Structures are given as structure tokens and as C-alpha cells.
C-alpha positions in Angstrom: 55.8 3.2 17.0 53.6 6.2 17.6 52.6 6.4 13.9 51.8 2.7 13.9 49.4 3.2 16.8 47.7 6.2 15.0 47.4 4.1 11.8 45.8 1.2 13.7 43.4 3.6 15.6 42.5 5.2 12.3 41.8 1.8 10.6 39.7 0.7 13.6 37.7 4.0 13.4 37.2 3.6 9.7 36.2 0.0 10.0 33.6 0.9 12.7 32.2 3.7 10.5 31.9 1.5 7.5 30.3 -1.4 9.5 28.0 0.9 11.4 27.0 3.0 8.4 26.3 0.0 6.1 22.7 -0.5 7.3 22.0 3.0 5.9 23.0 1.7 2.5 20.1 -0.8 2.3 17.2 0.0 0.0 14.0 1.6 1.2 10.9 2.8 -0.5 7.8 4.8 0.4 4.4 4.5 -1.3 2.1 7.5 -0.8 -1.1 8.4 -2.5 -1.4 12.2 -2.0 -4.7 12.9 -0.3 -5.9 15.5 2.2 -5.7 13.0 5.1 -2.6 12.2 7.2 -3.8 9.1 8.9 -6.2 6.2 8.7 -8.4 7.8 11.4 -8.7 11.1 9.5 -9.9 9.4 6.3 -12.3 7.2 8.3 -13.8 10.3 10.0 -14.3 11.9 6.5 -15.9 8.7 5.3 -18.4 8.8 8.2 -19.5 12.3 7.2 -20.9 10.8 3.9 -24.7 10.0 4.4 -26.3 7.7 1.9 -29.2 9.1 -0.1 -28.3 12.6 1.0 -24.7 13.4 0.2 -24.1 14.7 -3.3 -20.9 14.5 -5.3 -20.3 18.2 -4.6 -20.6 17.6 -0.8 -18.4 14.5 -1.2 -15.7 16.7 -2.7 -15.9 19.1 0.4 -15.1 16.3 2.8 -12.0 15.4 0.7 -13.3 12.7 -1.7 -12.9 14.6 -5.0 -13.5 11.8 -7.5 -11.9 13.8 -10.4 -8.9 15.3 -8.8 -7.9 12.8 -6.0 -5.1 10.6 -7.4 -5.8 6.9 -8.0 -9.6 7.1 -8.1 -11.0 4.2 -10.1 -14.4 4.8 -11.8 -16.6 1.7 -11.8 -19.4 0.9 -14.2 -22.4 -1.2 -13.1 -20.7 -4.4 -14.3 -17.7 -3.7 -11.9 -20.2 -3.0 -9.1 -22.1 -6.2 -9.9 -18.9 -8.2 -9.9 -18.2 -7.1 -6.3 -21.6 -8.4 -5.3 -21.5 -11.7 -7.3 -21.7 -13.9 -4.2 -24.7 -12.0 -2.7 -28.3 -12.9 -3.6 -30.1 -9.8 -5.1 -32.7 -9.9 -2.2 -29.8 -9.9 0.4 -28.1 -6.8 -1.1 -28.0 -3.5 0.6 -30.7 -1.2 -1.0 -28.3 1.2 -2.6 -26.2 -1.6 -4.1 -29.3 -3.3 -5.5 -30.6 -0.1 -6.9 -27.3 0.6 -8.6 -27.3 -2.8 -10.3 -30.9 -2.3 -11.3 -30.5 1.1 -13.0 -27.3 -0.2 -14.8 -25.8 2.7 -16.8 -27.3 5.4 -14.6 -25.1 4.2 -11.7 -21.3 4.9 -11.2 -19.0 3.7 -8.5 -15.9 5.6 -7.3 -13.2 3.6 -5.6 -10.7 5.7 -3.7 -7.6 4.1 -2.0 -5.5 6.5 0.1 -2.4 4.9 1.6 1.0 5.5 3.1 3.3 2.5 3.1 7.0 2.5 3.9 9.1 -0.4 3.1 12.7 -0.6 4.5 15.3 -3.4 4.4 16.8 -3.8 7.8 19.4 -6.0 9.4 23.0 -6.9 8.5 24.2 -5.2 5.3 26.6 -7.9 4.3 24.1 -10.7 4.7 21.6 -8.7 2.7 23.9 -7.5 -0.1 25.2 -11.1 -0.6 21.7 -12.4 -0.5 22.1 -14.7 2.5 19.4 -13.0 4.6 17.1 -10.2 3.7 14.7 -8.6 6.2 12.1 -6.1 5.0 10.0 -4.1 7.4 6.7 -2.6 6.0 4.7 0.0 8.0 1.9 2.4 7.3 -1.9 2.3 6.6 -4.3 1.7 3.7 -8.0 2.7 3.3 -10.3 1.7 0.5 -13.7 3.4 0.0 -16.3 2.8 -2.7 -19.2 5.2 -3.3 -22.1 4.3 -5.5 -23.7 7.3 -7.2 -27.0 7.7 -9.1 -28.0 11.2 -10.3 -25.1 12.8 -8.4 -26.3 11.4 -5.0 -24.4 8.7 -3.0 -26.8 5.8 -2.7 -24.4 3.4 -1.0 -20.9 3.3 0.4 -18.6 0.7 1.8 -15.0 0.5 3.0 -12.2 -1.7 4.2 -8.6 -1.2 5.1 -5.7 -1.7 7.3 -5.3 0.9 10.1 -1.9 -0.2 11.1 0.4 -2.1 8.9 3.5 -3.5 10.6 4.9 -6.5 8.7 8.3 -8.2 8.6 9.4 -10.4 5.8 12.5 -12.5 6.0 14.1 -14.3 3.1 16.8 -16.8 3.9 19.2 -18.3 1.2 21.8 -20.6 2.9 23.9 -20.5 -0.3 23.7 -16.8 -0.7 24.4 -15.7 -4.2 24.8 -19.3 -5.3 21.2 -20.2 -4.3 19.8 -19.7 -7.8 22.8 -21.0 -9.7 21.3 -24.4 -10.3 18.3 -22.9 -12.3 20.7 -20.6 -14.2 22.9 -23.5 -15.2 19.9 -25.5 -16.3 18.9 -22.7 -18.6 22.3 -22.6 -20.2 22.3 -26.3 -20.9 20.7 -27.1 -24.4 
């Protein structure tokens, strides 16, 4: 009798550990572009230090925007720059942007996108693993800056971004793993 009670208690404890620890088995990922800033606010403050028609590429490097060693910097030619302004009339363009398009090959653009994004599946392990219900939580921040350069001087700059990403995605499949079976059967039929 005593050993049966211990066995039942052991099984209950193991079950609780398995069920409680299952959420830790769900996939997670983190996307980080390694840059000198730890937050959206830090990169925005560095961006604000750049003064058009004054800041040089060397000074840009000192505030953290090193166009040749920062990861994931995209170098834009004047056609790329012009494509970003395709819906703006030339006379309505900012002076630096218009000047960049006018001098063509003498202008380069540098697009820098620092970001930290964490994606984690949360919720019930069993519903997730059998594809009945998947909940993904994405958090972090994203900043995108473009600097237009003529003769090593920044002539224009612009930015956009997401200071605080907090998104939840939920996928429901009432039939679980059988949800896509119809399409698979149709592919097998000649």
C-alpha cells in the first residue's frame, strides 16, 4: 500500500513537471543586428547628431554609423535613391535629395537598419505541437536610417522605425495536423 502511494505521488510529480516544462520546449528566435546601440532611443540620439551639409563620413563613423563595418549596411546608387522619391515632384523634394539625384553618380546613399527582434511561441505545448493553435509573440525594436552623401559630406538624411514592437500572432487549425490533408491528397491524385 505504501509503495503504491509513493508510485502514484511520483507519477503525479512527473506529470506536473512534464506538463509545466513543456512550454519551454516551444521554439523561439532572436534577430539582432550587432550595432553600438542597445535601444531605439540610443540609435535615434546618434542619428540626431548628424547635421546635413556639415557631417562628414568620418564624423558619421564617430557617432556609430560606420558605413563599411556596421553589419547590414546597404549602399544605394542614385537610381535607388531616385526610386525612393518616385512619387515626389522634383520641385517638392528636400534640397539634399534633389541634389543627390541631380549629380547622379557622385551621390551615394547608405541605408542602415539596426534592430533587435525576439520571436517566441507561447501557449499550450500540446495544442502548438499538434498544430491546433500556435501563438507567437514578437517583441523588440527596429530603426532604419538613410544618409545621402556627396563628396564625403552628408547632404540629406531620413529615418523611420518601430520604437516598440509588441505583436501577437495566433494561427488556429480546428483539424490540427489534418488541416492541410486535403491539399496533400489532391497533390497525390493524378
